N, C-alpha and C positions, 0 to 999 in steps of 0.2 A: 643500740649501745654505741657510745662514742669510742673510737679507737684510741689507744694511747701509743705514744712513740717508744719503741724498743731501742735499747742500746745496741749499736752495731757490733758484729762479732768479727774477729779476725779470721781469716781463711783457715788457720790451723785449729781454730776452736769448732768450727762447724762439724757437725756429726753426720754420717750418712743417714739418709731418711730411714725412718722406722720400717720394719718388715711386717709388723703386726699392729693391728688397730682393733681394740675392743670397745664397742659402743653400747652402753647400757641405755635402753630407750624407756624403761620404767622401773622405779627403784622398789620393787615388790617381789616377794617369793611366796610360794605355797607351803614351805616348810620352815622349821626352826632347828637347823642342824647345829650340834654343839660346837662345830668348828667354824661357825659363821657368825656374822654380827646379828642375825635374826634370832639367835638363841638368847641374847640378852637385851636386844633393842626391841621395844614395843612398836608396833606399827604406828601408833599415835605419836611416838616420840620423833619420828622422822617424817617430815611433810612429804606426802605423795607427790612424786614428779613424774610427768610423761613428756618425753621429748617431741616437741612440734614437728609435724611433717616438714615444715620449711626448713628446720635445722637439719633434718635427716637428709633431705635433698641437697642442702648446702654441703654437706659432708661428702656425699657421693659425688656431686659435681667437682669438688676439690679434689678427690682421689682420682677421678677421671682425668683431670688436667694434669695430675701427676703421673698419669700412665702407670697407676699402681697395680702390681702384680703380686703382692704378699698376701697375707691373710687378713680378712674382714670378719670379725665375730661380732654379732649383734647381741652381746650379753656381757655381763660382768658379775656383780653380787646380786643376782636375780635369777628368775625363771623367765626366758624370753617369750614362752607361749602365753604368758600373762598379757602381752601386748597383742591385741586381736588384729593388728596391722602387720604382723610379722611376715606373712606370706607375701603381701605386697612390697614390704621393704626388701625382702630377698629378691623379688622379681625385678624391683628397680636397680638393685645392686648389680645383679647379673647382667642386665640389659646394658648397663653403662660401663661395667668392668668385666668383660668376658674372660680375662686371664687371671683374675683374682681367685683366691681359695677362700671359699665362703663357708663357715662352720658355726655351729651352735653347741651348747651344752644345756641339758635339761634333767629334772629329776623324773620326768615321764608322767607326772600326775595329770598333766593336761594334754598328753599326746595319745592320738589314735592312729590306726593304720591309715585312715582316709586323710587325716591332717598331715601325716608324714609323706604320703605320696604327693599330695598337693604342694608342699613345700619343697620336695625334691625336684618336682617338675619346674617349679619357679626358679630353680638354680642353686640350691643347697648342695655343697659337695659332701659334707660329712656332719655327723651328729654324735656327740658324746652323750650316753644315757647312763645316768648315775642311779644306782641301787642302793637305798639307805635302809630298808627294812624288809620283812617278808612280804608285805603287801606289794612293794615295789618290785621284788623278785617275781612274784606272780603276774603282776602287770607286764613286766619286761617280756615275759614268755609269750604274750599275745601279740607282740609287735613283729611284723614280718621284716626281716633284715635283708636288704639287698646288697649288702656288702659295704654300705657306707655308715653303719652304726657301730660305734665301739661302746660295748657294755662294760661299765666299771662297777664292780661289786664292793660297796663300801659299807656293808653291814658291820656292826660292832664286832661280831664274832669272827670276821673274815679279814677285814681291812687291818693293816698295820698302821695304827695311829701315830707311832713314832716317826713315820715318814710325812706326817701332815705338817703344814706351816702353822705358825702361831699368828699369822696375819699381823706382822709388825708389832707383836707383843699383846694383841688385843684379845686373843683367845689362848686359853691354857691347853694347848695341844702341841703335839711334835717334839722335836729335840729341844732340850734346854739350853743348847749351845746357841749363843748369839755371835754370829760371824762378824768378823771385822775386816772383810776382804772385799775385792771387786764384785760388782753385781751388774749383770748384763741388761737388766730390764729397762733402765732409763736410756740405754743405747739401742734397744731393739724394739720396744713396744710403746704404744701410746694408749691411754684409757680415757674414754670420754663418758661423762656422767649425763643424765637426762637434762640438766639445766645448761648444758654446754660447757661445763668446767672440764678442763683437761687436768687429770691428777697424776700423782707420782707414779703409781704402778698399781697392779691388780691386788696387792695387799693393803692398799689404802682404802680400807672398806667404807670409811666415812667421808673420804674426800678431804682430808686434813691438809695436804699440801697440793695446792692449786698452782699450776704452771701458767695458766691463761684461760681464756674462754673462746670456743670456736665462733661465737657470735661477734667477737671483736677483731679477731685476726685469723689468718689462714693456717691450715695444719703446719705448713712449712715454716712459717714465722714462729709459731709456738714451739716446734720442735727445736728451734735454734735460739729460744728465748733465754734470757739471763737465768732464770730460776733452774731451767733444765741444766744449764752450764755449771751452776754452782754444785749441783748433785753429782754431775759427771766428774768434775775436778776432784772432788772429795773421794769418790768411789774409785777412781783411777789410781789413787794413792792408798787404797784400802782403809779409808778412814770413816767407816760407817758410824763410829761413836760421835761424829761431829755433826750427824744429820738426824733431823726429826723423823721418827718412824724406823729408819734404817738401824738405828742404834739398838733397837730391841728385836730386830728381825732374824728369824732363824733360816731364812732361805739361803741356799747354798750359793746362789749367784749365777748359775748356769743359764744356757740359752733355752728359749722355748721353741718348740716345733712350729714352723711356718704351716706345716700340713696337719696341724692338730685337728682331730684327736689321734691321728696316726703318727 
């Protein structure tokens, strides 16, 4: 891809580098949870994308040059274990970024004790294991927890769905309140999709607000791009109503844990 020229930013516009980066390597999941896009998006409606290993290595190399010590999570709106390269991806990440916090989240349908031990040995720091039904609960009880797994019980009769997000107004869950205040996400985290697009945040399920593409520019350049600055300026002033997706979002705006899922 041909690089395009970005508008220079003044020093006071530059934002401290992200603490969290989530990278989705495959845009597929095994479930259709009602609070996720897969509950209403047919697999055939969204072209299957798998991030090339070349792009994965580029991201790792870029983070290494930054001496990145924050969180790297190789998932987004998907289940990471659908990518059969995940153990190798974690291994390469740990080899090049020894001080980063590496974590994943899964529904557990593809997880076995053998796979968990292998990926932990490769360098995974922590795993969130989400339980959505009775089968998931039974399955979770077979997994040997070495202290690095956080089990989240999200079965309908247990979870408080009022606390769930509406994914920028795309799903009918959570509080009906649409906040019009500051939000930390574009100041703290970066989300990368399988095609290399860097999108607004983790609530942008369909990648509607694209900041740039990792195949064109570096992570640092993208982080200080004009599109990010437009969103940050408005959010600093509590003006979500002026922004696509943000105007319908019910996320409170708080910071995310760098040591997720802890």
